[in-house]
Structure formats: structure tokens, C-alpha cells
VOPAGU-2260 file (C-alpha; in pm, 1 decimal, decimal comma):
REM VOPAGU-2260
SITE   aa  ch    i         X         Y         Z
SITE  UNK   A    0   30447,2  -15610,0   18738,8
SITE  UNK   A    1   30646,7  -15676,8   18422,7
SITE  UNK   A    2   30837,7  -15959,4   18589,5
SITE  UNK   A    3   30519,0  -16126,7   18709,9
SITE  UNK   A    4   30356,7  -16097,3   18367,8
SITE  UNK   A    5   30675,9  -16222,3   18202,7
SITE  UNK   A    6   30693,7  -16528,2   18426,8
SITE  UNK   A    7   30326,3  -16603,6   18372,2
SITE  UNK   A    8   30370,4  -16583,0   17996,3
SITE  UNK   A    9   30705,6  -16761,6   17968,7
SITE  UNK   A   10   30637,9  -17052,5   18202,7
SITE  UNK   A   11   30276,0  -17157,7   18137,1
SITE  UNK   A   12   30385,4  -17497,5   18007,5
SITE  UNK   A   13   30583,8  -17570,5   18323,5
SITE  UNK   A   14   30286,0  -17472,9   18537,2
SITE  UNK   A   15   30062,0  -17704,9   18336,4
SITE  UNK   A   16   30308,9  -17992,1   18373,1
SITE  UNK   A   17   30348,6  -17931,2   18747,1
SITE  UNK   A   18   29984,0  -17874,4   18838,2
SITE  UNK   A   19   29817,8  -18057,6   18548,9
SITE  UNK   A   20   29503,7  -17848,2   18597,5
SITE  UNK   A   21   29274,9  -17715,6   18319,2
SITE  UNK   A   22   29241,2  -17367,9   18470,4
SITE  UNK   A   23   29610,6  -17287,9   18510,6
SITE  UNK   A   24   29599,7  -17019,3   18243,1
SITE  UNK   A   25   29278,1  -16867,3   18382,1
SITE  UNK   A   26   29312,9  -16540,9   18581,6
SITE  UNK   A   27   29345,6  -16567,4   18964,9
SITE  UNK   A   28   28995,3  -16428,0   19021,5
SITE  UNK   A   29   28843,1  -16707,0   18812,7
SITE  UNK   A   30   29068,6  -16964,0   18980,1
SITE  UNK   A   31   28932,8  -16857,9   19319,1
SITE  UNK   A   32   28575,2  -16897,7   19192,9
SITE  UNK   A   33   28652,0  -17242,5   19054,5
SITE  UNK   A   34   28823,9  -17342,6   19379,5
SITE  UNK   A   35   28525,2  -17221,0   19581,3
SITE  UNK   A   36   28278,7  -17408,1   19359,7
SITE  UNK   A   37   28489,3  -17720,5   19394,9
């Protein structure tokens, strides 16, 4: 759990650059809702 949290916290910028999506930092549950709505 610590490793996953650490990666999520340390590499948010990389994720934003790679995906370029506004809801990258939003929790998975919310991401799923956004994906479904889209």
C-alpha cells in the first residue's frame, strides 16, 4: 500500500504529462464515474 501511495504522490506530474487529462489526480472511483459519463 505504501509503495502504491508513494508512486501516486511522487509521479503525478509524469502521469499528467503522459495522459494530459484533468482528472488524473482524482481517485479511481471518481475516474470510473467520469469515464462512464463520457
